[in-house]
Structures are given as structure tokens and as C-alpha cells.
N, C-alpha and C positions, 0 to 999 in steps of 0.2 A: 909104611906107605899110608898117605893120607887119603881118606875117602869121605865123601859128603853124601848125606842121605836125607831126603825130605821126610818129616815126621808130621803126621796128621792126628795123632792120638795123644791127648793130654796126659794119659797115664805114662806113656813112654817118656815124655818130657819130665814128669815128676820123678821117674826113676833116675834121671840124669841130674837131679837137682843139686846134689852135693858137689859134683864136678862143675856144673854150671855156676853155682855160687862162688866157687873158688876163682873162676875166671872174672866174675863181676867184682869181687874183692880186689883181685890183682890189678884190675883196671881202674878201681876207685869209682865205680858207677853204681850208686845206691839204687837207682830206679831200674837197673838191669838185673837185679837179684831175682831168682826164681820165686821167692816168697812174695815179692811185690808184683811181678808180671803175671804169675799164675793166679793170684788173687784177683787182679784186674780182669783176667780172662773169665774167671768163674762168675763174677758179679757184674761186670760192666762191658762185656764184649758186645759189639754192635749186632743188631738183628741180622741173621743170615751170614754172619762171619764164620769162616772155617779155618781151623788151625792149619798152618802151613809153614812150619819151622824147618831149619836145616841144622843137623848135627854133623860136625866134622871130627872124625876120629883118626888117631894114629894107632893102629891096631885096636886096643880096647880103651885107650885113653882119649878123653874128650879134650880137644885142643881148639875148637872153634864152635860158634853157635850164631845162627841168625834167628832171633826170636820174632817170628812174624805170623800174620794171618792173611787170608784172602777175603776180599769183598768183590762183589760184582757191580759194575757201573750200570747206568740206565741202558747202555748198549750191550750189556752182558759181557763186558770185558773184565777179566780177572785182574784185580789190582792188589798188590802185596804191600802191607803196611806193618810197621813195627808194633809189637804189643805195647800198650799204654800210650801210643802216639796221640797227641792232642790232650793228654791228661797230665803227663809229666815230661820233663825235658832232660837234656844231657843223656840221650839214648844213643846206642850204637850197637852194631854187631860186636861180638866178643871173640877174642883169640888169645892164645897163650903168647906172652911177650916174644917178639921176633918172628912170629909165624903168621902175621896178619895177611901178607901177600899170598902165601900158599893157601891159607884158609879161604880167602876171597875167591881164588880160582876154583876150589872145590865147591863152594857155595853156588857160584855162577853155573858151573856144570850141572850140579844137582837140580837147580831150578829149571834150567833149560830142557833137561831130559825128562822131567816129571810132568805128567798131565793132570791138570791144566798148567801150562807154562804161563807165568804172569805176563800180561800185556804192559804193565807198568809196575815199578818198584818205587814206593814213596818212602823216603828216609827223612824223618822229621826230627828237628831239634838235636842234631848231632853237633858236638863241638867242632868249631871251624877248622881245627887242625887235624880232624879225622880224615884219613885218605880212603876210607871204605867206599864212598861213592865212586871215586875215580878207579879204584882197583876192581870193583865189580863191573863197571862199564867196559874197562879194557879187557877183562877176562871173559866177557860173555861170549859163548861159542857162536860160530857163524860170522855175521857181519858186525858183531859187537853191539853196543847200545848207545843211544843218544842220551846225554846227561844235561839236565836243565837245572840251573841254580834258581830256585824259586824266590827266596828272600832270606835275610839274616836278621838276627835280633841280639841285642846286648844282654849279657848275663853278668851281674855284679857278683864279685867274690870277696869274701873275707879270707885272708891268708895269714893265720897265726903262725904257720910254720912249725918248727920243732921246739920253739923256745918257751912254750907254755903261755898261760893266760896273762901272767904279770908282764912278761916281755911284750906281748901284743898290746896290752893296755898302755904301756909306756909310750908306744908309738902313736896313740891317740893324742889329741890336743889336751892341754892342761885344763882348759875350760870344759871340755867334754867330760873328762874324768870327774871334775867337781860336780858338774850338773847331773851325771848319772848317779853319783853318790847321794845327792840331794833328793832325786826322784825316788830312789829306793827307800830313803828315810821317810819321805812323805807317804809312800805306800804303807810302810809299817805303822806310821801314826794314824792312818785311816783304817787300820785293822786288816790290811792286806798281807798275804803271805805268798812269796814266790817259791815254787818248788818244782821238782821233776817228779812226775808220776812214777810210782813203783810198778814193776811188771805185773804184780798181782791185781792192780787196780786199773789195768790198761783199758778195759771195756768202758767204764764210766768216763775215763779221761778222753777217750776217742769220741764218745757221744757228746761230751761237752765241747770238744774242738769243732766237731761238725755242726753242732747247733749254733755256735758262735760264728763260724764261717758263713753259714747260710744267712744268719741275721745281718751279717755285714754285706753280703753280695746280692741277696734277693731284691732289696730295694733298688739296686743298681742295674737290674736286668738279669741277674743270675749269671751262672757260668756252667761249664761242663762238670764242675766239681760239686754242684748243688743237687745232682741226681740223688734221689733217696737211697739208691743202692751204695752210695759212696761209704756210708758208715759201715756197712757189712764188709765192703772190700777192705777198708782200713783195719777193721777188727781182725779179719782173716790174715792180712799181711802183718799187722802189728803183733798179733799173738805169736807168730813164728819168729819175728825178729827181736822183740823186746827182751826175751830171756837172754839173748846174746849181746845185749847192750847196743842194738843197732836200730832201735825205734824208740824215740823219746817224745813225750808230750810234756811241754812246760806249761805250768798253770800259775795264774794269779788268783788265789782263793780269798774270799772274804765271807765270814759267817758260814763257812762250810760249803759255799757255792762258787763255782768257777766263774770269774769275771772276765778272764782272758785266757787264751790257750794258743799255743803254736806247736806244730808237729814237725819233727826232723827225722830223716832216714839216713842211715850210715852204711858205708862199705869201705873197709880198709881205713885209710887216712883221710877220707873225704866224707862230707856230710851235706845233705840237701835239705833246705827249708821247704816243706810242702805247702804250708799255709795255716791260717787260723783266724781268730777274730776276737772281739771284746765287746763288753756291755758299754753302750755309749756313755753312761754315767761315769765311767772310769777313763774316758778319753783324755782328761787332763793329766793323767799319770803316765802318758806315753806307753801304754801296756805292750803293744807289739814290739816297739823298740826295746823296752826293758827286758822282755822275755827273750828276744833274739840275742841281746847282749849276754844274758845268762847262759843261753845255749852255746854261744861261741866260746865263752870263757870255760865252761865245763868241758866242751869238746877239746879245746886246746890243752887242757890238763889231762886228758885221757887219750891223747894220740891223734886227734884230728888236726890236720895241717891245712885244710882248705874247706870252706863252707860256701856252697852256692846259695845265694839269697833269693833265688827265683827270678824268672824272666822279667825284664823291664827294670828301668832305673828309677823306681819311685823315690821321692825325696827322703823318706825315712831310712832308706838303705845307705845313703851316702856316707854317713858317719862310720859305717863298718867297712865300706868298700876299699879294698887294697888294690884290686885290679879288675878289669872288665874283660870277659871272654865273649867271643862271638859264637852264636849258635847259627847253624845253617839248615835250611830246608831244601832238599833236592828231589828231583824226579828222574828216574832212569827208565827209558823206553827201549826194550830190546828190538832190534831191527829184524823182526820176523813178519808173519802174515798179519798180525794185528797192528803193525806199526803205523800205517797211514791213518786208520781210524783213531788210534790212541793219540796221535799228534793233534788231530782235529778236536778231540775231547779235552785236551789239555788247555785249549785257549780260554774257555770261560773259567776253568778252575784257577789258572794263573791270574786271570783278571780279578777274581775274588780274593786271592791271596795278596795281590798287589794292593787292593783296596783295604784289606785288613791291616797290612803293614803300615800304610799311610794313616789309618785310623788310630793306630797305637801311638802315633806322634802328636795327636791332638791333645789339648788340655784335658785333664781328668774329668772335669764336669761335663765337657762335650762328649767324651767317651761314654760316660754314664747315661746321658740322655739318649745316645744312639742305641745302647744296649737295651734300655727300657722300651724304645720304639720297636726294635726288632722283636722283643718278647711279646709286645702287644699285637704285632702283625702276625706272629705265629699263632 
């Protein structure tokens, strides 16, 4: 018999980490792994946030999980959000294959019965083919829940499949294969070395990646990933995942110093590019593109069949993109006593989301100026 229970103690979630991780690996969701989500909770949880996850068990076996936390709005309405929401994408509740609908019913019942019951459930950056929002809305006890589609965003994917790196490279254009080889030779001639950081040097590799990321984004107005706590969070998560080959930092070194770095996180046959940066003096060597190519090739030869390249279709990703997946942001409002006020509060939030979605379609230089302006206003 399936049972769902709300968990508010991080220690209890940590006790379930092995079974939780198995669900994340089976689903191919790198950013849903407990090592990643709990590290984010320890170092980057928003002020005033309270853990409010749901474990679904079949007797003693964990078969489902909603990894979430509660925040209060200005009107003191409790809002439920996914761990790492806004920080990483391709998130979703987890369930054993074939048990998603039953797990969703248990999750909805547990949330509705527990106090405080959420006035809103915000599900961010789910793959568009995920049916979790609809399943939760339909299963919500009482009068159900209203579901609003906030916006969608494209996520480019490299899909090497099971054929390995050589087969995937043969699918690239002949010109690209030649150009990538020339770039790599130029890097070598300039004294650069491309390599994957060893697990025992993960700390300095992460520090280099964060430093280069901040150098890239701070002049553009920053991002949620330039928080000083990010390095601690990545080290926490990376230390747990690197030994299992599920956390990689790819580096371009010259004279013993990292000139470029890119971070990748893996679960099962799927990998996700988190981000990185490079020293401007090395921009002519296409360092981000070169490191991403090396990471995809290495992944393809070690069982990775799909690599998400991060939200947004930036030009440098196009040479790797084999398909584009849509991500969706949805808001679920249970039809209870908080429903009227929750609907009213959603209006400005949806307006801001609409504006952000339109802003992402502006030329990159315009986006950078807007980010810098927002930062100065803050």
C-alpha cells in the first residue's frame, strides 16, 4: 500500500538519500539527485524557507518523492517550490517507473492534509512532457486545483545516443570536424592543455570554475549563480558526486592556471551542463565550445546518451544541438480557503514572468544592459 508523508527535517531526507538517488538516476535527472539538492538547501536556501518535502513509500520502499520547501508571500500565504528552483533546470518530482500517477495522488493527499497546506505549488523548469502538474491538480482532494501554464523555454540537447563519440562526431559537418581539430591544435601551440579534473583536485577546480563564471557574468549584471555561497554549494555537491564519476569540471590550463572551465553533472545516461567561463585573452580559442565538445565526447564514450546544454539557445550551442526540448513553468493553486487571495497574488507574478520571458528573446547586448540596470537599481 502506498503512503505519502510530509517531511520537514533535513536529516530524514538524508536518511533516504540512497533510495532517492536511485530514483533520480532512473529518471536521468542530474539536478534532482539528493547530493545536489541537499547541498543547495544547506548553502543557498532562501531566507525564511522551511523544508516541506513528501516521501511516498510502498511499505518500506521509497517509490516517489516531491523535493520541495515552503516560503511565505507578502500576504503570508505558504507557497511550495522545488528545491534548486531558479538555480537549475530539468527538475521534477520523482517516482519509480510506471508509478507516477499513484505517487502523485499520495503527494497531493499528504500536502492537503498537512498543516500548513500550500496556497500555491510552483513547479519550475519541468520537461514539457512531464505530466506531474496535471496529475497533482487532478488528484488534489476536495475541489481540485487550478493549474496555470506560466511560460516555456527551449532547452538544446546534444544526443550522442549509444554509438559513442566517434559516431556522434561523424554526424557533425565535415567543416566543423576540421575546425574543432584546428582549434585544439592552436590551443596546444599556445601552451594550453585541455583536461578533466581528477576527483582529488575537485576543490581547486570548482573554485576556478566559479571564479571564471563570475568574471563572465558580473559585468553583465550578475545572476543567481554569482552568489558567494555557490562555490561552497558546488564543493559540497561535487565532493559527493565526483567519486562516482557524476560531477566533472573540464579545464583549459596554461602555465598551471585555469583559463577556462565548464561544470557538468550526471545521472544515469544523462548529463547537464551547469556553466563556466574563461579568461577574455583566450576568447579567440573558443574555450567554452571546445570544453563542451570534450565533455560531450567523453560522456558519449562513458555511457552518456543525452547532454542538456543549459536553458536558452545561445549561438555557441548550435553546433552541438541535435534536438530541442521545451521546459515549462506552472503554478498550481488548490481550491481551498486561500484560493481567492492566491489568484489575486498571482497576477503581478505572472506579469513579471511574462516580461522575463519576453526579455530572453531580446538581443544579448540588450539583455546585458537590462541586467546591469536592474543591478544598479537594487
